C-alpha positions as CSV (number, residue, x, y, z in Angstrom):
1,M,93.2,96.7,91.3
2,A,96.8,95.9,92.5
3,E,97.5,92.2,93.0
4,V,100.2,90.1,94.6
5,D,103.0,89.6,92.0
6,G,105.3,86.6,91.6
7,H,107.6,88.0,94.3
8,G,104.9,88.3,96.9
9,L,104.7,92.1,96.5
10,I,101.5,94.2,96.5
11,D,101.9,97.5,94.7
12,A,99.9,99.8,97.0
13,S,100.6,102.9,94.9
14,V,98.1,104.8,92.8
15,P,99.4,105.0,89.2
16,L,100.2,108.5,87.9
17,R,98.6,109.2,84.6
18,V,96.5,112.0,83.0
19,G,93.2,111.9,84.9
20,T,94.6,110.7,88.2
21,P,92.4,112.7,90.6
22,E,94.2,115.6,92.3
23,W,93.0,117.5,95.3
24,P,90.4,120.0,94.0
25,G,92.3,123.1,93.0
26,D,95.8,121.5,93.1
27,T,98.1,121.1,90.1
28,P,97.0,118.0,88.2
29,Y,99.3,115.5,86.5
30,A,100.2,116.5,82.9
31,C,102.9,115.1,80.6
32,G,104.3,115.7,77.2
33,W,107.3,115.0,74.9
34,T,110.3,117.3,74.4
35,A,111.9,114.9,71.9
36,R,110.6,111.9,69.9
37,I,112.5,109.2,68.0
38,A,109.6,109.3,65.5
39,D,110.4,112.9,64.8
40,G,114.1,112.3,64.2
41,S,115.6,112.6,67.7
42,S,118.1,109.9,68.9
43,V,116.0,109.3,72.1
44,N,112.6,109.9,73.5
45,L,112.4,112.5,76.2
46,S,109.3,113.2,78.3
47,A,108.4,116.0,80.7
48,L,105.8,116.1,83.4
49,T,104.1,118.6,85.6
50,L,102.2,117.8,88.9
51,S,101.8,118.6,92.5
52,P,103.8,116.3,94.8
53,H,100.4,115.5,96.4
54,V,99.0,113.8,93.3
55,G,98.9,110.1,93.7
56,T,100.6,108.2,96.6
57,H,102.8,110.6,98.5
58,A,104.2,111.6,101.9
59,D,103.5,115.1,103.3
60,A,106.4,117.0,104.7
61,P,105.8,118.8,108.0
62,L,106.3,122.1,106.0
63,H,102.9,121.3,104.4
64,V,101.1,122.5,107.5
65,D,103.7,124.9,109.2
66,D,106.3,127.2,107.7
67,A,108.6,126.5,110.7
68,W,108.7,122.8,110.2
69,P,111.0,120.7,107.9
70,A,110.6,120.3,104.2
71,S,110.6,117.2,102.0
72,D,114.3,116.6,102.1
73,A,114.1,116.0,105.9
74,L,111.6,113.0,105.5
75,P,113.5,110.1,107.1
76,P,113.4,107.0,104.8
77,A,113.4,104.7,107.9
78,A,109.9,105.8,108.9
79,F,108.6,104.6,105.5
80,V,110.3,101.2,105.5
81,G,109.6,98.3,107.8
82,E,106.9,96.3,109.4
83,A,103.4,97.7,109.1
84,V,99.8,96.6,109.9
85,V,96.7,97.2,107.9
86,V,93.4,97.8,109.7
87,D,90.1,98.1,107.8
88,V,88.0,101.0,109.0
89,S,85.7,101.1,106.0
90,E,82.7,100.5,108.2
91,L,83.4,103.7,110.2
92,D,82.5,107.3,109.3
93,G,83.7,110.6,110.6
94,E,86.1,110.8,113.6
95,I,87.7,107.6,114.7
96,F,88.6,107.5,118.4
97,Y,91.2,105.2,119.8
98,D,88.7,102.7,121.3
99,A,86.9,102.3,117.9
100,L,90.2,101.8,116.1
101,A,91.3,99.3,118.7
102,E,88.0,97.4,118.5
103,A,88.3,97.1,114.7
104,A,91.9,95.9,115.0
105,T,91.0,93.3,117.6
106,R,88.1,92.0,115.5
107,Q,90.5,91.7,112.6
108,R,93.2,90.0,114.7
109,V,95.7,92.8,114.1
110,A,98.0,93.8,116.9
111,L,97.6,97.6,117.2
112,P,99.6,98.4,120.4
113,G,103.2,99.0,119.6
114,A,102.6,99.2,115.8
115,A,105.3,101.4,114.2
116,R,103.4,101.8,110.9
117,L,99.7,101.8,110.7
118,L,97.9,101.7,107.3
119,L,94.1,102.4,107.2
120,R,91.8,100.9,104.6
121,T,89.0,103.5,104.5
122,G,87.6,102.3,101.2
123,R,87.4,106.0,100.1
124,T,90.3,106.0,97.6
125,I,91.1,107.7,94.4
126,A,92.4,104.4,93.0
127,G,89.1,103.9,91.3
128,G,89.5,107.2,89.4
129,R,87.2,109.4,91.4
130,F,87.9,111.9,94.2
131,P,85.8,110.8,97.2
132,D,83.3,113.1,98.9
133,A,84.4,112.2,102.4
134,W,86.3,109.7,104.5
135,P,87.0,108.7,108.1
136,W,90.0,110.1,110.0
137,L,91.8,109.5,113.3
138,T,91.3,112.1,116.0
139,P,94.4,114.0,117.2
140,D,94.1,112.3,120.6
141,C,94.0,108.9,118.9
142,V,97.2,109.8,116.9
143,R,98.9,111.0,120.1
144,A,98.0,107.7,121.9
145,L,99.4,105.7,119.0
146,A,102.5,107.8,119.0
147,R,103.1,107.2,122.7
148,G,103.0,103.5,121.7
149,G,105.7,103.9,119.1
150,L,103.8,104.9,115.9
151,A,106.2,106.4,113.3
152,L,103.9,106.4,110.3
153,L,100.2,106.7,109.5
154,G,99.2,105.7,106.0
155,V,95.7,106.0,104.5
156,D,94.1,105.1,101.2
157,A,92.1,108.4,101.4
158,P,93.4,111.7,100.0
159,S,94.2,113.0,103.5
160,V,94.7,111.9,107.1
161,D,92.4,114.8,108.0
162,A,88.8,115.3,107.1
163,R,88.2,116.7,103.6
164,D,86.9,120.0,104.9
165,S,89.5,120.5,107.6
166,R,91.4,123.7,107.6
167,A,93.2,123.3,110.9
168,L,94.7,120.0,109.9
169,D,94.9,118.9,113.5
170,T,95.6,115.2,112.7
171,H,98.5,116.2,110.5
172,R,99.8,118.5,113.3
173,A,99.4,115.7,115.9
174,L,101.5,113.4,113.7
175,F,104.3,115.8,113.0
176,G,104.2,117.2,116.5
177,A,104.8,113.6,117.8
178,G,107.7,113.0,115.4
179,A,105.6,110.7,113.1
180,Y,104.9,111.0,109.4
181,N,102.1,110.1,106.9
182,L,101.4,108.5,103.6
183,E,98.3,109.4,101.6
184,N,96.5,108.1,98.6
185,L,97.5,104.5,99.0
186,D,95.8,101.7,97.1
187,L,95.0,99.0,99.8
188,R,92.3,97.2,97.9
189,A,94.5,94.1,97.6
190,A,95.8,94.3,101.1
191,P,93.5,92.7,103.7
192,P,94.0,93.4,107.4
193,G,97.2,91.9,108.7
194,R,101.0,92.3,109.0
195,Y,103.2,93.5,106.1
196,E,106.6,94.7,105.2
197,L,106.3,98.3,103.8
198,L,108.7,99.8,101.4
199,A,107.6,103.4,100.6
200,A,110.6,105.8,100.8
201,P,109.8,109.3,99.5
202,L,111.7,110.7,96.6
203,P,114.6,112.9,97.8
204,L,113.0,116.2,96.6
205,V,114.6,119.3,98.3
206,G,112.6,122.1,99.9
207,L,109.1,121.0,99.0
208,D,105.9,120.3,101.0
209,G,105.6,116.7,100.0
210,A,107.1,113.9,97.9
211,P,105.7,111.1,95.8
212,T,106.4,107.5,96.9
213,R,106.2,104.0,95.3
214,A,104.5,102.0,98.1
215,L,105.1,98.3,98.1
216,L,103.8,95.7,100.6
217,R,105.0,92.2,101.3
218,V,102.8,89.9,103.4
219,L,104.4,88.7,106.7
220,S,103.3,85.4,108.2
């Protein structure tokens, strides 16, 4: 489990390694060596293959609609700045705004006006297993948050939508409102509260998503 380091940072990223759970049917993480010092080369050179959705990542709007922007249009500013963590691990299925607001109030987290919301569902791949199901925000909940200034929704689950969703309405509600997402966070060391988030996506061009290194710093 990630812990606070000596600089007050929490690494909220899922490490990429062979065996990191991918979405069923997606391209898994694989790596190898093209040159090794042990074999007489002057340097070690590695190579890797993976879907941009393995591990902690941002989806590009292109992921759900051919007419929407690709990964190179993801704005770094949406992924950097103040964020709040809300624990929804006691909830299942659809999460309506009232239920989310009740959880935030109980945890003394200011939800109205939050620009970046990170949800601890407790259904994460960080433990090495792909979860069977997880809770998700309804599209109406997302739109209500976006009207209040939401720029980013992050989740520790593999998706902001239900596992069996094909319409991906929560994704569409986010992108349609000009907001973005982070998926496969590791929030086990991040209790509810205020944080500074640093999670800019890699500047990959023309893809449907991009890996990120998500770091959190506790704010008083």
